[in-house]
Every structure is written in C-alpha cells, then in structure tokens.
C-alpha positions in Angstrom: -10.8 9.0 3.4 -9.6 5.5 3.9 -6.8 4.1 1.7 -5.8 0.6 1.9 -2.8 -0.9 0.1 -2.5 -4.7 -0.6 0.0 -7.0 -1.6 0.3 -11.0 -1.1 1.8 -11.3 2.3 1.5 -7.9 3.7 5.2 -7.8 4.8 7.1 -6.0 1.9 5.4 -3.9 -0.7 2.1 -2.8 1.1 3.6 -2.1 4.2 6.3 0.1 2.6 3.3 1.8 0.8 1.5 2.3 4.2 4.5 3.8 6.0 5.4 5.9 3.0 1.8 7.2 2.7 1.1 7.6 6.3 4.2 9.9 6.8 3.2 12.0 3.5 -0.2 12.1 5.2 1.2 13.4 8.4 3.8 15.6 7.0 1.0 17.6 5.4 -1.3 17.7 8.5 -4.0 15.6 7.1 -3.9 12.7 9.6 -7.2 13.7 10.5 -8.8 13.4 7.2 -7.0 10.3 5.9 -6.9 6.7 7.2 -4.2 4.5 6.0 -3.8 0.7 6.3 -2.5 -2.4 4.5 -3.3 -5.9 3.9 -2.2 -9.1 2.1 -4.3 -11.5 0.1 -2.9 -14.2 1.7 -2.5 -15.1 5.4 1.0 -16.5 5.2 2.6 -13.9 7.4 -0.6 -12.4 9.6 0.4 -10.9 12.9 4.1 -10.5 11.8 6.1 -7.3 11.3 7.3 -6.1 7.8 10.2 -8.0 6.6 13.3 -6.7 7.9 14.7 -5.6 4.8 11.8 -3.5 4.0 11.9 -2.0 7.3 15.8 -1.4 7.0 15.3 0.3 3.6 12.3 2.1 4.5 14.1 3.3 7.9 17.3 4.8 5.7 14.7 7.3 4.2 12.9 8.3 7.6 9.9 5.9 7.2 9.3 3.9 10.5 7.4 0.5 9.7 8.0 -0.9 13.4 4.3 -0.6 14.5 2.8 -2.3 11.4 1.7 -6.2 11.7 0.6 -8.3 8.7 -3.2 -8.9 8.3 -5.3 -10.5 5.6 -7.5 -8.5 3.3 -11.2 -9.5 4.0 -14.7 -8.5 2.6 -15.6 -5.7 4.9 -12.4 -3.8 3.9 -14.7 -2.8 0.8 -17.3 -1.4 3.2 -14.5 0.3 5.1 -12.0 1.7 2.6 -12.6 4.4 -0.1 -9.3 3.3 -2.0 -8.2 -0.2 -2.0 -4.8 -0.5 -4.1 -2.9 -3.5 -5.2 0.5 -3.7 -5.8 0.0 -6.0 -8.9 -2.2 -7.7 -11.2 -2.4 -10.8 -9.4 -3.3 -9.3 -6.2 -5.9 -7.1 -7.8 -7.6 -10.2 -9.3 -7.5 -11.8 -5.9 -9.3 -8.5 -4.7 -11.7 -8.3 -7.5 -12.9 -12.2 -6.1 -13.5 -10.4 -2.6 -15.1 -7.3 -3.8 -18.9 -6.9 -3.3 -21.2 -6.0 -6.3 -22.1 -2.9 -4.4 -18.7 -1.6 -4.0 -18.6 2.4 -5.0 -15.1 2.9 -4.0 -11.7 3.0 -6.2 -10.1 -0.6 -6.6 -7.1 -0.6 -8.7 -3.4 -0.6 -9.1 -1.3 1.7 -7.0 1.3 2.5 -9.7 -1.8 3.9 -11.6 -1.0 7.2 -9.5 2.5 7.3 -10.7 4.3 8.9 -13.5 6.5 5.9 -13.6 6.2 3.6 -16.7 5.7 0.5 -14.8 2.3 -0.8 -13.9 3.4 -3.2 -11.2 5.3 -2.8 -7.7 7.5 -5.8 -8.2 7.7 -8.2 -5.3 11.3 -7.8 -3.6 11.3 -10.8 -1.3 13.5 -13.1 -3.1 15.7 -10.5 -4.6 18.5 -8.6 -3.0 18.7 -4.9 -1.3 18.2 -3.2 -4.8 15.0 -4.7 -5.1 13.7 -3.0 -1.9 15.2 0.3 -3.1 13.3 0.1 -6.2 10.1 -0.9 -4.6 10.8 2.4 -2.1 11.0 4.6 -5.2 8.1 3.6 -7.1 6.1 3.7 -3.9 7.2 7.3 -3.1 6.3 8.3 -6.7 2.8 6.7 -6.5 2.1 8.0 -3.0 2.8 11.5 -4.0 0.6 11.1 -7.1 -2.2 9.5 -4.9 -2.4 12.2 -2.1 -2.3 15.0 -4.9 -5.3 13.2 -6.4 -7.1 13.0 -2.8 -6.5 16.5 -2.1 -7.7 17.7 -5.5 -11.0 15.6 -5.8 -11.9 14.3 -2.1 -10.7 16.8 0.5 
C-alpha cells in the first residue's frame, strides 16, 4: 500500500503528514506494508527540507522530518500510489488535472479521514506558531483515521 500526501510547496503540511503517518506506520510494525511519501503541486521548493517551523513543531511531539526533501507531484504518482491525499481543495483540483483517466486509487482530501469538522488543512506558512500546532493536530487526527481504514480494508 502506498500513500502520497500533497500540499502546494511540500515544505509545511504534506511533509508534516508524511512524518506523522510514517511514524504511526512504523510504531504499528507496518513499515513493510505501507510506503509513505509527500509532494507539492508547485515546484517552488523542490529539493528543500521542510520549513523550519514545521520541523520544530513536529520534533516537539517526537516526529522527525529532517530527512524529507520537497518534490513536485507528477503524473506517474498516479501509477505508483494507492492513496493520493490533498491538504486542500485547491491542491486537489491541481491533482485532478494531472490524474490519468484510468487511475483506480483513492484521490481525495486528507481530512476526509478525520473526525474533525474542518475539511482542509490550512496553510500555516504566513502565520505564527499556533498555525503549525493546529496543522499538526489535524494531521495526527486524520493519520489515525487513515491508518485504521487501511488496516481494515487493505491489509
């Protein structure tokens, strides 16, 4: 099973989701069954590490984002990933424009797997530290829901 998290630049939201979900997968002994990656719909930050504020907020809760580097989502991701999850509607629309007509995996919003009332993970880039904490809260909640669904339906 392969999961791809996608935001705009792949330096805040999607690497946070990548790190959190990867940790949950490893903690449950599923690293051999579930591959995790992240990407951005734009190429602004390709090759860069996650935003230092995202990395610091994640590190405070035990998640390590230091080995992640930004990359851009490409059409071949639809061949390689079973779940492609956007952080917001704008990036979901961008992904839909890349999606081949024969993609049979799940393309949707990440927060569809969360009990939280919000439908989108807000971009914390231009805000303060509380925005990064909020993103991490949403990501943890949705990651738990996603992992439970994958275990129940796919493994």
